[in-house]
C-alpha positions as a Markdown table, in Angstrom:
| # | Residue | x | y | z |
|---|---|---|---|---|
| 1 | Unk | 0.0 | 0.0 | 0.0 |
| 2 | Unk | 2.7 | 2.5 | 0.9 |
| 3 | Unk | 4.3 | 2.4 | -2.5 |
| 4 | Unk | 1.4 | 3.8 | -4.3 |
| 5 | Unk | 0.7 | 6.3 | -1.5 |
| 6 | Unk | 4.3 | 7.5 | -1.9 |
| 7 | Unk | 3.9 | 8.0 | -5.6 |
| 8 | Unk | 0.5 | 9.7 | -5.5 |
| 9 | Unk | 0.5 | 11.7 | -2.3 |
| 10 | Unk | 4.2 | 12.2 | -1.7 |
| 11 | Unk | 4.2 | 15.0 | -4.3 |
| 12 | Unk | 1.5 | 16.9 | -2.4 |
| 13 | Unk | 4.2 | 18.3 | -0.1 |
| 14 | Unk | 6.0 | 20.1 | -2.9 |
| 15 | Unk | 2.8 | 21.4 | -4.5 |
| 16 | Unk | 1.4 | 22.7 | -1.2 |
| 17 | Unk | 1.4 | 26.3 | -0.2 |
| 18 | Unk | 4.3 | 27.5 | 1.9 |
| 19 | Unk | 2.4 | 27.3 | 5.2 |
| 20 | Unk | 1.6 | 23.6 | 4.6 |
| 21 | Unk | 5.3 | 22.8 | 4.0 |
| 22 | Unk | 6.1 | 24.3 | 7.4 |
| 23 | Unk | 4.0 | 21.5 | 8.9 |
| 24 | Unk | 6.2 | 18.8 | 7.5 |
| 25 | Unk | 7.9 | 18.2 | 10.7 |
| 26 | Unk | 8.0 | 15.4 | 13.2 |
| 27 | Unk | 4.6 | 14.3 | 14.6 |
| 28 | Unk | 5.4 | 15.9 | 17.9 |
| 29 | Unk | 6.3 | 19.3 | 16.6 |
| 30 | Unk | 4.1 | 22.2 | 17.8 |
| 31 | Unk | 5.1 | 25.2 | 15.8 |
| 32 | Unk | 2.2 | 27.6 | 15.3 |
| 33 | Unk | 1.0 | 30.0 | 12.6 |
| 34 | Unk | -1.0 | 32.6 | 14.6 |
| 35 | Unk | -2.4 | 34.3 | 11.5 |
| 36 | Unk | -3.9 | 31.1 | 10.3 |
| 37 | Unk | -6.1 | 30.6 | 13.3 |
| 38 | Unk | -6.9 | 34.2 | 14.3 |
| 39 | Unk | -10.6 | 34.9 | 14.4 |
| 40 | Unk | -11.6 | 31.2 | 14.3 |
| 41 | Unk | -13.9 | 29.7 | 17.0 |
| 42 | Unk | -12.0 | 28.7 | 20.1 |
| 43 | Unk | -13.0 | 25.1 | 19.8 |
| 44 | Unk | -10.2 | 23.9 | 22.0 |
| 45 | Unk | -11.4 | 26.0 | 24.9 |
| 46 | Unk | -15.2 | 25.3 | 24.7 |
| 47 | Unk | -15.4 | 21.7 | 23.4 |
| 48 | Unk | -17.4 | 19.7 | 25.9 |
| 49 | Unk | -15.1 | 17.1 | 27.5 |
| 50 | Unk | -17.8 | 14.4 | 27.2 |
| 51 | Unk | -18.0 | 14.5 | 23.4 |
| 52 | Unk | -15.3 | 11.9 | 22.9 |
| 53 | Unk | -16.9 | 9.6 | 25.6 |
| 54 | Unk | -20.3 | 10.0 | 24.1 |
| 55 | Unk | -19.0 | 9.3 | 20.6 |
| 56 | Unk | -17.0 | 6.2 | 21.7 |
| 57 | Unk | -20.1 | 4.8 | 23.4 |
| 58 | Unk | -22.3 | 5.4 | 20.4 |
| 59 | Unk | -19.6 | 4.0 | 18.1 |
| 60 | Unk | -19.2 | 0.8 | 20.2 |
| 61 | Unk | -22.9 | 0.4 | 21.2 |
| 62 | Unk | -23.3 | -2.8 | 19.1 |
| 63 | Unk | -20.4 | -4.5 | 20.8 |
| 64 | Unk | -20.2 | -2.8 | 24.2 |
| 65 | Unk | -19.6 | -4.7 | 27.5 |
| 66 | Unk | -17.8 | -4.8 | 30.8 |
| 67 | Unk | -14.3 | -6.1 | 31.2 |
| 68 | Unk | -12.0 | -6.6 | 34.1 |
| 69 | Unk | -9.2 | -4.1 | 34.7 |
| 70 | Unk | -6.5 | -6.7 | 33.7 |
| 71 | Unk | -8.3 | -7.3 | 30.4 |
| 72 | Unk | -8.3 | -3.5 | 29.7 |
| 73 | Unk | -4.7 | -3.3 | 30.6 |
| 74 | Unk | -3.7 | -6.1 | 28.3 |
| 75 | Unk | -5.5 | -4.5 | 25.4 |
| 76 | Unk | -3.8 | -1.1 | 26.0 |
| 77 | Unk | -0.4 | -2.7 | 26.4 |
| 78 | Unk | -0.7 | -4.5 | 23.1 |
| 79 | Unk | -1.9 | -1.3 | 21.4 |
| 80 | Unk | 1.1 | 0.5 | 22.8 |
| 81 | Unk | 3.3 | -2.2 | 21.4 |
| 82 | Unk | 1.7 | -1.9 | 17.9 |
| 83 | Unk | 2.2 | 1.9 | 18.0 |
| 84 | Unk | 5.9 | 1.1 | 18.2 |
| 85 | Unk | 5.6 | -1.2 | 15.2 |
| 86 | Unk | 3.5 | 0.5 | 12.6 |
| 87 | Unk | 4.4 | -2.0 | 9.9 |
| 88 | Unk | 2.7 | -4.8 | 11.9 |
| 89 | Unk | -0.3 | -2.5 | 12.7 |
| 90 | Unk | -0.7 | -1.6 | 9.0 |
| 91 | Unk | -1.1 | -5.3 | 8.2 |
| 92 | Unk | -4.4 | -5.3 | 10.2 |
| 93 | Unk | -6.1 | -3.1 | 7.6 |
| 94 | Unk | -6.9 | -3.9 | 3.9 |
| 95 | Unk | -5.3 | -2.6 | 0.8 |
| 96 | Unk | -6.9 | -0.3 | -1.7 |
| 97 | Unk | -8.3 | -1.0 | -5.2 |
| 98 | Unk | -5.6 | -0.7 | -8.0 |
| 99 | Unk | -7.8 | 1.6 | -10.2 |
| 100 | Unk | -7.8 | 4.4 | -7.6 |
| 101 | Unk | -4.0 | 5.1 | -7.5 |
| 102 | Unk | -3.9 | 5.0 | -11.3 |
| 103 | Unk | -6.6 | 7.6 | -11.5 |
| 104 | Unk | -5.0 | 9.8 | -8.8 |
| 105 | Unk | -1.7 | 9.6 | -10.7 |
| 106 | Unk | -3.5 | 10.8 | -13.9 |
| 107 | Unk | -4.9 | 13.7 | -12.0 |
| 108 | Unk | -1.4 | 14.9 | -11.4 |
| 109 | Unk | -0.5 | 14.7 | -15.1 |
| 110 | Unk | -1.3 | 17.9 | -16.9 |
| 111 | Unk | -1.3 | 16.1 | -20.2 |
| 112 | Unk | -4.3 | 13.9 | -19.2 |
| 113 | Unk | -7.6 | 15.4 | -20.4 |
| 114 | Unk | -11.1 | 15.1 | -18.9 |
| 115 | Unk | -12.0 | 12.7 | -21.6 |
| 116 | Unk | -9.0 | 10.5 | -20.7 |
| 117 | Unk | -10.1 | 10.5 | -17.0 |
| 118 | Unk | -13.7 | 9.6 | -18.0 |
| 119 | Unk | -12.4 | 6.6 | -20.0 |
| 120 | Unk | -10.3 | 5.4 | -17.0 |
| 121 | Unk | -13.3 | 5.8 | -14.7 |
| 122 | Unk | -15.5 | 3.9 | -17.1 |
| 123 | Unk | -13.4 | 0.8 | -16.7 |
| 124 | Unk | -14.7 | 0.3 | -13.1 |
| 125 | Unk | -18.5 | 0.0 | -12.8 |
| 126 | Unk | -18.4 | 0.7 | -9.0 |
| 127 | Unk | -16.4 | 3.9 | -9.6 |
| 128 | Unk | -18.8 | 5.0 | -12.4 |
| 129 | Unk | -21.7 | 4.8 | -9.9 |
| 130 | Unk | -19.7 | 6.7 | -7.2 |
| 131 | Unk | -18.8 | 9.5 | -9.6 |
| 132 | Unk | -22.2 | 10.0 | -11.0 |
| 133 | Unk | -23.8 | 9.8 | -7.5 |
| 134 | Unk | -21.4 | 12.4 | -6.2 |
| 135 | Unk | -22.0 | 14.8 | -9.1 |
| 136 | Unk | -25.7 | 14.6 | -8.4 |
| 137 | Unk | -25.4 | 15.1 | -4.6 |
| 138 | Unk | -26.8 | 18.3 | -3.0 |
| 139 | Unk | -23.2 | 19.2 | -2.2 |
| 140 | Unk | -22.4 | 20.1 | -5.8 |
| 141 | Unk | -25.8 | 21.5 | -6.5 |
| 142 | Unk | -25.8 | 20.7 | -10.2 |
| 143 | Unk | -28.3 | 22.7 | -12.3 |
| 144 | Unk | -29.5 | 19.5 | -14.0 |
| 145 | Unk | -29.2 | 15.7 | -13.4 |
| 146 | Unk | -25.8 | 14.3 | -14.4 |
| 147 | Unk | -26.1 | 11.0 | -16.3 |
| 148 | Unk | -22.7 | 10.6 | -18.0 |
| 149 | Unk | -19.2 | 10.1 | -16.8 |
| 150 | Unk | -18.0 | 13.1 | -18.9 |
| 151 | Unk | -20.7 | 15.3 | -17.3 |
| 152 | Unk | -19.7 | 14.1 | -13.8 |
| 153 | Unk | -16.0 | 14.8 | -14.4 |
| 154 | Unk | -16.9 | 18.4 | -15.5 |
| 155 | Unk | -19.1 | 19.0 | -12.4 |
| 156 | Unk | -16.6 | 17.6 | -9.9 |
| 157 | Unk | -13.5 | 19.3 | -11.3 |
| 158 | Unk | -10.0 | 18.2 | -10.5 |
| 159 | Unk | -10.2 | 18.8 | -6.7 |
| 160 | Unk | -13.6 | 17.1 | -6.5 |
| 161 | Unk | -12.3 | 14.1 | -8.3 |
| 162 | Unk | -9.2 | 13.9 | -6.1 |
| 163 | Unk | -11.4 | 14.0 | -3.0 |
| 164 | Unk | -13.8 | 11.4 | -4.4 |
| 165 | Unk | -11.1 | 9.0 | -5.4 |
| 166 | Unk | -9.3 | 9.3 | -2.1 |
| 167 | Unk | -12.7 | 8.5 | -0.4 |
| 168 | Unk | -13.2 | 5.5 | -2.6 |
| 169 | Unk | -9.6 | 4.4 | -1.8 |
| 170 | Unk | -9.9 | 4.6 | 2.0 |
| 171 | Unk | -13.5 | 3.5 | 2.5 |
| 172 | Unk | -12.6 | -0.2 | 2.4 |
| 173 | Unk | -9.7 | 0.5 | 4.8 |
| 174 | Unk | -12.1 | 1.9 | 7.4 |
| 175 | Unk | -15.4 | 0.2 | 6.5 |
| 176 | Unk | -13.8 | -3.1 | 5.5 |
| 177 | Unk | -16.1 | -3.7 | 2.5 |
| 178 | Unk | -14.7 | -6.5 | 0.5 |
| 179 | Unk | -11.4 | -8.4 | 0.8 |
| 180 | Unk | -11.0 | -10.7 | 3.8 |
| 181 | Unk | -14.0 | -11.2 | 6.1 |
| 182 | Unk | -13.8 | -8.8 | 9.0 |
| 183 | Unk | -13.9 | -9.8 | 12.6 |
| 184 | Unk | -17.3 | -9.5 | 14.3 |
| 185 | Unk | -16.4 | -6.4 | 16.3 |
| 186 | Unk | -15.1 | -4.6 | 13.3 |
| 187 | Unk | -18.0 | -5.7 | 11.1 |
| 188 | Unk | -20.5 | -4.1 | 13.6 |
| 189 | Unk | -18.5 | -1.0 | 14.4 |
| 190 | Unk | -17.0 | -0.2 | 10.9 |
| 191 | Unk | -20.1 | 1.4 | 9.3 |
| 192 | Unk | -20.4 | 3.9 | 12.1 |
| 193 | Unk | -16.7 | 4.6 | 12.1 |
| 194 | Unk | -16.9 | 5.2 | 8.3 |
| 195 | Unk | -19.7 | 7.7 | 8.9 |
| 196 | Unk | -17.5 | 9.7 | 11.1 |
| 197 | Unk | -14.4 | 9.3 | 8.8 |
| 198 | Unk | -16.4 | 10.5 | 5.8 |
| 199 | Unk | -17.9 | 13.5 | 7.7 |
| 200 | Unk | -14.6 | 14.4 | 9.3 |
| 201 | Unk | -12.8 | 14.4 | 6.0 |
| 202 | Unk | -15.4 | 16.6 | 4.4 |
| 203 | Unk | -15.5 | 19.0 | 7.3 |
| 204 | Unk | -11.7 | 19.3 | 7.2 |
| 205 | Unk | -11.8 | 20.2 | 3.5 |
| 206 | Unk | -14.4 | 22.9 | 4.2 |
| 207 | Unk | -12.6 | 24.3 | 7.2 |
| 208 | Unk | -9.1 | 24.3 | 5.7 |
| 209 | Unk | -9.3 | 27.5 | 3.7 |
| 210 | Unk | -10.4 | 29.5 | 6.7 |
| 211 | Unk | -7.5 | 28.2 | 8.8 |
| 212 | Unk | -4.8 | 28.5 | 6.3 |
| 213 | Unk | -4.6 | 24.8 | 5.3 |
| 214 | Unk | -4.9 | 23.0 | 2.0 |
| 215 | Unk | -8.4 | 21.5 | 1.5 |
| 216 | Unk | -7.2 | 18.2 | 0.0 |
| 217 | Unk | -4.5 | 17.8 | 2.7 |
| 218 | Unk | -7.3 | 18.3 | 5.3 |
| 219 | Unk | -9.5 | 15.8 | 3.5 |
| 220 | Unk | -6.6 | 13.2 | 3.4 |
| 221 | Unk | -5.8 | 13.7 | 7.1 |
| 222 | Unk | -9.5 | 13.2 | 7.9 |
| 223 | Unk | -9.5 | 9.9 | 6.0 |
| 224 | Unk | -6.5 | 8.6 | 7.9 |
| 225 | Unk | -7.5 | 9.8 | 11.4 |
| 226 | Unk | -9.5 | 6.6 | 12.3 |
| 227 | Unk | -7.2 | 4.0 | 10.8 |
| 228 | Unk | -5.8 | 3.3 | 14.3 |
| 229 | Unk | -9.3 | 2.7 | 15.6 |
| 230 | Unk | -9.8 | -0.1 | 13.0 |
| 231 | Unk | -6.5 | -1.7 | 14.2 |
| 232 | Unk | -7.6 | -1.3 | 17.8 |
| 233 | Unk | -11.0 | -3.0 | 17.3 |
| 234 | Unk | -9.4 | -5.9 | 15.3 |
| 235 | Unk | -6.8 | -6.3 | 18.0 |
| 236 | Unk | -9.5 | -6.5 | 20.8 |
| 237 | Unk | -11.1 | -9.5 | 19.0 |
| 238 | Unk | -7.8 | -11.1 | 18.2 |
| 239 | Unk | -7.0 | -11.1 | 21.9 |
| 240 | Unk | -10.1 | -13.1 | 22.5 |
| 241 | Unk | -12.4 | -10.3 | 23.9 |
| 242 | Unk | -16.0 | -10.6 | 22.7 |
| 243 | Unk | -16.9 | -7.1 | 23.7 |
| 244 | Unk | -15.3 | -3.6 | 23.8 |
| 245 | Unk | -14.7 | -2.3 | 27.3 |
| 246 | Unk | -16.6 | 0.9 | 28.3 |
| 247 | Unk | -14.9 | 2.4 | 31.4 |
| 248 | Unk | -14.0 | 6.1 | 31.0 |
| 249 | Unk | -10.3 | 5.4 | 31.7 |
| 250 | Unk | -10.2 | 2.7 | 29.0 |
| 251 | Unk | -12.0 | 4.8 | 26.5 |
| 252 | Unk | -9.7 | 7.8 | 26.9 |
| 253 | Unk | -6.6 | 5.6 | 26.8 |
| 254 | Unk | -7.8 | 3.6 | 23.7 |
| 255 | Unk | -8.6 | 6.8 | 21.8 |
| 256 | Unk | -5.2 | 8.2 | 22.6 |
| 257 | Unk | -3.4 | 5.0 | 21.6 |
| 258 | Unk | -5.5 | 4.8 | 18.4 |
| 259 | Unk | -4.4 | 8.3 | 17.5 |
| 260 | Unk | -0.8 | 7.4 | 17.9 |
| 261 | Unk | -1.4 | 4.3 | 15.8 |
| 262 | Unk | -3.0 | 6.3 | 13.0 |
| 263 | Unk | 0.0 | 8.7 | 12.9 |
| 264 | Unk | 2.4 | 5.8 | 12.9 |
| 265 | Unk | 0.7 | 4.0 | 10.1 |
| 266 | Unk | 0.5 | 7.3 | 8.1 |
| 267 | Unk | 4.3 | 7.6 | 8.4 |
| 268 | Unk | 4.8 | 3.9 | 7.5 |
| 269 | Unk | 2.7 | 4.3 | 4.4 |
| 270 | Unk | 4.9 | 7.3 | 3.6 |
| 271 | Unk | 2.2 | 9.8 | 3.4 |
| 272 | Unk | 3.4 | 13.4 | 3.6 |
| 273 | Unk | 4.8 | 14.0 | 7.1 |
| 274 | Unk | 2.3 | 16.8 | 7.8 |
| 275 | Unk | -0.5 | 14.1 | 7.9 |
| 276 | Unk | 1.0 | 12.3 | 10.8 |
| 277 | Unk | 1.9 | 15.6 | 12.5 |
| 278 | Unk | -1.7 | 16.8 | 12.1 |
| 279 | Unk | -3.2 | 13.6 | 13.5 |
| 280 | Unk | -1.0 | 13.8 | 16.6 |
| 281 | Unk | -1.6 | 17.5 | 17.2 |
| 282 | Unk | -5.3 | 17.6 | 16.3 |
| 283 | Unk | -7.5 | 19.2 | 19.0 |
| 284 | Unk | -4.6 | 20.7 | 21.0 |
| 285 | Unk | -4.3 | 24.4 | 21.7 |
| 286 | Unk | -1.8 | 26.5 | 19.9 |
| 287 | Unk | -1.2 | 24.2 | 17.0 |
| 288 | Unk | -0.5 | 24.3 | 13.2 |
| 289 | Unk | -3.2 | 25.1 | 10.6 |
| 290 | Unk | -3.7 | 21.5 | 9.4 |
| 291 | Unk | -3.8 | 20.1 | 12.9 |
| 292 | Unk | -6.3 | 22.9 | 14.0 |
| 293 | Unk | -8.4 | 22.1 | 10.9 |
| 294 | Unk | -8.4 | 18.3 | 11.7 |
| 295 | Unk | -9.2 | 18.8 | 15.4 |
| 296 | Unk | -12.2 | 21.0 | 14.6 |
| 297 | Unk | -13.4 | 18.8 | 11.8 |
| 298 | Unk | -13.2 | 15.8 | 14.1 |
| 299 | Unk | -15.4 | 17.6 | 16.6 |
| 300 | Unk | -17.9 | 18.8 | 14.0 |
| 301 | Unk | -18.3 | 15.3 | 12.6 |
| 302 | Unk | -18.8 | 13.8 | 16.0 |
| 303 | Unk | -21.4 | 16.4 | 16.9 |
| 304 | Unk | -23.2 | 15.9 | 13.6 |
| 305 | Unk | -23.5 | 12.1 | 14.2 |
| 306 | Unk | -24.4 | 12.5 | 17.9 |
| 307 | Unk | -27.1 | 15.0 | 17.1 |
| 308 | Unk | -28.5 | 13.0 | 14.1 |
| 309 | Unk | -28.7 | 9.8 | 16.2 |
| 310 | Unk | -30.3 | 11.5 | 19.2 |
| 311 | Unk | -27.4 | 11.2 | 21.6 |
| 312 | Unk | -27.3 | 15.0 | 21.9 |
| 313 | Unk | -29.9 | 17.6 | 21.3 |
| 314 | Unk | -29.4 | 21.0 | 19.7 |
| 315 | Unk | -29.9 | 22.8 | 23.0 |
| 316 | Unk | -27.2 | 20.9 | 25.0 |
| 317 | Unk | -24.6 | 23.4 | 26.4 |
| 318 | Unk | -22.3 | 24.4 | 25.0 |
| 319 | Unk | -23.3 | 23.2 | 21.6 |
| 320 | Unk | -24.8 | 26.5 | 20.4 |
| 321 | Unk | -21.4 | 28.1 | 20.9 |
| 322 | Unk | -19.6 | 25.3 | 19.1 |
| 323 | Unk | -22.0 | 25.6 | 16.1 |
| 324 | Unk | -22.0 | 29.4 | 15.8 |
| 325 | Unk | -20.6 | 31.4 | 12.8 |
| 326 | Unk | -18.9 | 29.6 | 9.9 |
| 327 | Unk | -19.1 | 26.3 | 11.8 |
| 328 | Unk | -22.9 | 26.3 | 11.5 |
| 329 | Unk | -22.7 | 26.5 | 7.7 |
| 330 | Unk | -20.2 | 23.7 | 7.5 |
| 331 | Unk | -22.2 | 21.7 | 10.0 |
| 332 | Unk | -25.2 | 21.8 | 7.7 |
| 333 | Unk | -23.1 | 20.9 | 4.7 |
| 334 | Unk | -22.3 | 17.6 | 6.4 |
| 335 | Unk | -25.9 | 16.6 | 6.3 |
| 336 | Unk | -26.0 | 17.2 | 2.6 |
| 337 | Unk | -23.1 | 14.8 | 1.8 |
| 338 | Unk | -24.1 | 11.5 | 0.3 |
| 339 | Unk | -21.8 | 9.6 | 2.7 |
């Protein structure tokens, strides 16, 4: 997997704006670009601390259960070990379809025309359906129904196609659709995890311009954010645990370890270094533009799902403050996305 990611996404670092190149440091770096975050909502300061816990319990509701402290500790210890061995962790998630990297490579080639792209897309019936479906979604607000590949390519544009193809590439990684049969826990949790991944990536692409980040880089970071959670849930079942523990301490520790796993796997796949850095720093105060974008997108996506599924209500404090201003507009766009 990492070879095609290197070829296709590795070039993003050189094509990105200057500010994005500054984020290509180690995952633990914490340099800040004050201008990029000025005037933005202070999400870090007002985000309700129980959002992650509520999201975790909604996510794992189909497989939740109690576990003894020693069982929780053994899971967390193994997760910590995998975080130090991202190559082994990466083996617990599937590979991507070959047609997607070919198309993404074509998008980076100025000599490839829209007609050439349409012909490549037409070779994969699943991709044809995805592209036409996306072009007809409320998100793009096409004036008339799109029924052909050529028309869809025109509606989506280069950036829209890149985002769509990246989503098609990573959906089987998160949702485990196809390939080897998933474990029971992952099979039941994966659809919900994909809902969050999809919404987070979209929110990141929408928030990025306001925070000084590149929209496609934000989208890519959003897609990779939950890879570590897939590994964590597969590991729980492989260790012989039929349910996912629910204690607050375990939840917080698992989410933290999964974030480290995601960053490590991103580095192992040789994604641009700023992706791993953003994953590690997401949600922290005084951080870089891409990390700030990812942290806020993660929160918006969680709130969208928790509100849509009745876990939260619109009047819950401090949700009105979180969803004020530009965030409210992006929050509504998430409900228009085909998912």
